[in-house]
N, C-alpha and C positions, 0 to 999 in steps of 0.2 A: 532311512529309518523314519518311524513315526515321530521320534523326538526331534530329529533334524528338520523334518517337514514342518512341525509345529513352530520351531524357531524361525524358519524362513517366512512362514505365513504371518507370524506375529510382527516381524519386521515390515512386511508389506502393509499391514494395517496401519502402522505408524506413518509410513510414507504416504499412504492414501489420505490419512487424516490431515497431514501437513499440506497436501496438495488440494485439499478441499473436495476430495472425491468420496464423500461419505456414502453415496449411493452404492458404491462397490464394497463397502466394509462388511455389510451383513453377510454377503456370500463368502467372504474370506473367513469370517468368524465361524460360519457353519463348517468350513473345512478344518478349522482349528479344533472344533469340538470333535470332529470325526478322528482327527489325528490323536487327540487326547485319549479317546476311547481305545484306539489301537495301541497306543503306548502303554495304557494301564493293563491291557490284556497281555502284552508282551512282557511287562514287569512280573505279572503273576506266573507266566510260563517260566521266566528266568529264575524266579524264586524257587519254583518247584525243582528245576534242574539243579540249582545250587544245593538245595536240601538233599537231593539224591547223591550228589557228589560228596558232600560233607559226610553223609552217612557211610559211604564207601571208604573215604579216606580215613575216617575215625577208626575203622577196623583194620587198617594196615599197621603192622608192627614196625618197630624201629629198624633202621638200616644197621647192619652189623659191622663191628670193627674188623679190620683185616686179620687181627690176631685170633679171632674166634674160629676154632676148628670146625670142619664139617662133621655132622653126625646126626643120628636119628633119636638117640636116647642118652640117659645119663651114663650108660656103659661106655660111651665114646667121649666122655669128658676127659680133659687133659690134666694129669697130675702135675702140679707146680712145685709143691714141697710137702714134706711130712715131718712132723715135730713130736717129740715127747715119747719116743719108743721106750725109754727107760722107765716111764711111768705106766706103761701099758700092761693090762692084765686081761686074762680071758681069751688070749689068742691061741694058736695051735701049739705054741711052745710053753704055755704057762698053765695056770690053774684051770681045772675043769670045774663045772658046776657053779659058775658065777651067777649071781642072782640078777634078775631084771630090776629096773629102778622101781617098779610098782611093788615088788616083793619087799625091797628094802624099806620103802616108804610105809608099807603096811606094818612091818615089824617095828617101826619106830612109833607107830600109833598116830600117824599124821595124815593118812590117806583114806578117804571115805568115798569111794566111787558109787556105792549104793545110795548114799545120801544125795549125790549129784543127780543120779537117775531119777530119784523120787521127785525132785523139785524142778528138774530141767530136761530130763531125757538123756539119751546117749550122747557121747562125745563131750561131756562136761565133767569137771572134777571139783571135789572139795578137798582143800588142804587145811589142816588144823594143827594147833599146838606147835611142835618143833618144826614141822614142814612149812607151815605158814610163816613162821619167823625166819626160816632159812630163805624162803622166796623173797621176803622183804629185805633181808640183809644183802642178798646177792644183787638185787636191784639197786640198792643204795651204794654198794661197792662199785658197780659199773658206772652209775651216774657220777660218783665222786671222781673216779679215774678219768672219765671223759671231760668233765668240767675243770678239774684241777690240774690234770696233767696234759690233756690233749687240746684244751682250748675251746671246747664247745659251750654254747650258752643253753642252759636248761630252760625248757618250756613246759607249761601245763596247758593242754589243748582240749577242745571239745571232742567228744566221742561220736557225735552225730554230725554228718556233713551233707551238703546238697548234691544233687545229681551233677550239676555243673562242676563242682569241685572234683568229683571222681572222674569226670570226663577229662579234666585237665591233666590228671596224673596217669590216665590210661587204663584205669580199672573198668570204666564204662566207655562204650556200650557193650563191649565184647564179653565181660565177665560178670554180668548182672546176676546170673544164677548162683554165683558164689558169694553174694552179699546178703546181708540181712536188712530188708527195707523196714522203715518205721512209718508211723502215721503223723510224724511231725512235719509241718509245712515250713519251708525255708524260702521266703520271698516268692511264693507261688510254685516252688519246685518240690518234688518229693525228696525224701532224704533216706540215708542209710547209716548203719553203724560202721565205724571205720574198720577196714581190714588190717590197717597198719597206721602208725603215727606218721608215716611218710606223707599220707594224704593231707592232713591238716597242716603239718609243718611246712611242706613245700608250697601249699596254697596260700599261706600267709602273705606271699608276695605276688599273687595273681594280679594281672592287669597293671602291674607296677613298672616303673622305670627307675632302676637303681643307678648309683654312681659307681664307676669302676673302682674308686678309692674305697668303697665299702666292702670289696671282695677280698678274699672269699668269706662267705657267711657260713658259720658252722653251728648247727642246731642239734639238740638232743632232747628226747622226751621218753618218759616211761608211761605206757598206757596199756590197757587191755586191748586186744585185737579180736575181731569177730569174723569168722569165716564159715560159710555154709558147708564147705568141703563136698560140693556136689559131684565132683569127679573122683572121689576117693574109692568108689567101687568096692566097699567092704574091706579095704586095706587098713592095716595099722589100727585095729580096734582095741588093742591092749595098751594100758598105761596112759602116759601123757602125750601120746603122738596124735597128730591130726585132730586137735581139739577145736570145737566151735568157738571157744573163748580161751585166750591165754594172754599172759603178760609179756611185754617185750620192751627192751630199751632200743630206741631207734636213733640212728645217726643220719643227718642230712647235711650235705654241703652244696652251696651254690657258688659257682666259680665262672671264670672266663674260659673261653675255648682253649686258650694257650696253656692254662694251668690245669685243665680238667683231668688229663691222664695222670699227672704227678699226684694230684690231690686224691684221686681214686686209689692209687697204690698206697698212699699214706693212710687213708681212711681204713683200708683193709688191714694195715699193720696195727692200727688202733684196736680193731676188733681182735686181732691175734694176740695183742698184749694182754687182753682180759683172760684168754684161754691159757696163756703161758703163766700168768700170775696165779691161776688156779691149778696149774700143773695138770691140765687136761690134754691128753694126747689128741692130736688132730691132724688132718691133712687139708691142703688148699688145692682146689681144682678149678680150672678154667672151663666154664660151661660151653658145650658144643652148640651148634646152630639149632639142633632139635630139642635142646633142654633149656635154653636161655629164655628169660621172661619177655613178655610182650613189649615192655617199655625200654628194655636195656639194649645197649649196643655192645657192652662188654661186661662180663659178670664173673666174679669168683664166688664159689661156695666154700665155706669152712665146715668141715665134717668132723665131728667129735667121735672118738672111739667109745662104743657102748659095750662094755664087757659082757653083760648078760646076753646080748644078741650076737656077740662076736663079729661085729661089723661097724663101719663108720656110718654115721647118720648126719644129715645136714643140720647145722645149728645156727648158721647165719648165711645170708646172701649179701654180697657187696657189689652193687651195680653202678656202672656209669651210663647215664641215659642220654649223654650228649645234649643236643638242643631239642630233643623230642618233646619233653614236657613243657619246656619254655615256650615253644611254638603253640602248643595246645592251650596254654593258659595265658598267652600274650604277656609274658614277662621279658623285659628288655633291660639294657643298661646303656648309659652314656659313657663313652671313653673318657679317660682322664684328660683334663684341659691342658695340662703342661705337656703331656705326650703329644697332643694335637698341635701345640705351638711348635714343638720340635719337628714334627712331621712337616708342618707348613713351611718352615725355614728350609728344610732339606729339599722339598719340592721346588721352591722358588730358586734356590741356589743352583739347582740342576736344570733350570729352565722347565720345571714341571708344569703340568696343567692343573687347572682348578678342579677338574673332575676327580683326580686322585685325592686331593685335599678334602673335598666334599665327602667322598666315600669314607674316609677315615673318621670323619666327624659323625657319621651316621650312627643312629642308635642300633646297638647290636643285641642279638639274642643271648639269653643266659644259658649257661651250661649247668647241668646237675650231676652230681655224683651221689647216688642215693644209697642209704643204709651201709 
C-alpha cells in the first residue's frame, strides 16, 4: 500500500543519510511525496466508503429476541395476561352507550379542542380547569410511585436535542419525518423536539464508561413529547389519540447484559402497578416481529380498555433494547474489580491462560431496558 511504501522509503532516507549518500536522497523524497499523494487519495476513498456503510448500518433495526413471535401486524401480537375484568364496562355483556373520553371531558368543561385548533392546528388539545388539574395529579401520582416505591431517580431534562442524540437512540436517520425540527444550533448540529424523554434520559450517559457497581441505573422523567404522526394516514382524529404534543412519564433503566431481561420484566410490572392502582382494566401483549419498534429486541405493550370505543388501546410500551443503543452512542462499563480478581484466581488455579483474564477485564457494552 501507499502507506507501507512511504514507511519503507522514509527508512531508506535515514539509511542513506547515515551512509553519506545524500545525492540519492532527493529521488527517494520525490517517491515519498508521490506515496503521500496516493495515501491521501486512498484515505478519501475509504472515508466515503465508511460513510456509506455507516448510513446503511444506521438504518438496520435491532436483532430480535427469540421470544418475539413472527407476524406482520398488531393482530398477531401474543396475549400474555389480562387484568381487571371486574372493573370493565362497555363490553358485549355490559352497558351500552358508553361515552368516549372526549365527550366526558367536554361535559366536565375541561376540554377545548377548538381553542387548540385556533392556536396550533389539528392534533393538539387544550385542557383546562378540572381536566388540567387531573392531568397534573396523575403525573405526580406516577412520579411519586416510581420514585418512592420503585426506586427510580427523577430527572428534569431538555426538550430540544441534537441530531447525534437522536441517532444514538435510534430515532434518526430513519424516522426524521416523524420529528419536529427546530432552528436551534447544538454544537454545529441541527436539533429537534424530543419525541419521548427516553432520548435525553438515555443520552445523559452517551460516550461514557460506567462502573459495574453503578448498575442498574433507574431514571424517570415527566415531559411533553412531540411527534409529527406522519404515518397516521387520517386515523384516530378524534379525542386525545395520536396527538402532536402529549405528556408522558418515562422510565429508563441501564443494566448489564446478565440482568437485562429480569429488569425488563420488573420495569413492565412497575408500569402495570400504576394501572392496577387506578383500577384500569388492561391486557399485556408481546409484540410480534411486524409490530415491534426499530430499536427494541423484545417489547410488551400495555393496552387499556376504552369503554367508549369498546376495545383495548395501547397506553404504554416497555422495550428491552439490548446493546443496540449502547453501541450507537458508545456507552460502556467496566466490570467490577473484585469480580475480576476472583476470575483471575480461578483461571490461574486451573492453569488458565491470560487471554481469558484479559477478556473479562475488557470494557463491556451497556444494556438498556427502555420505558
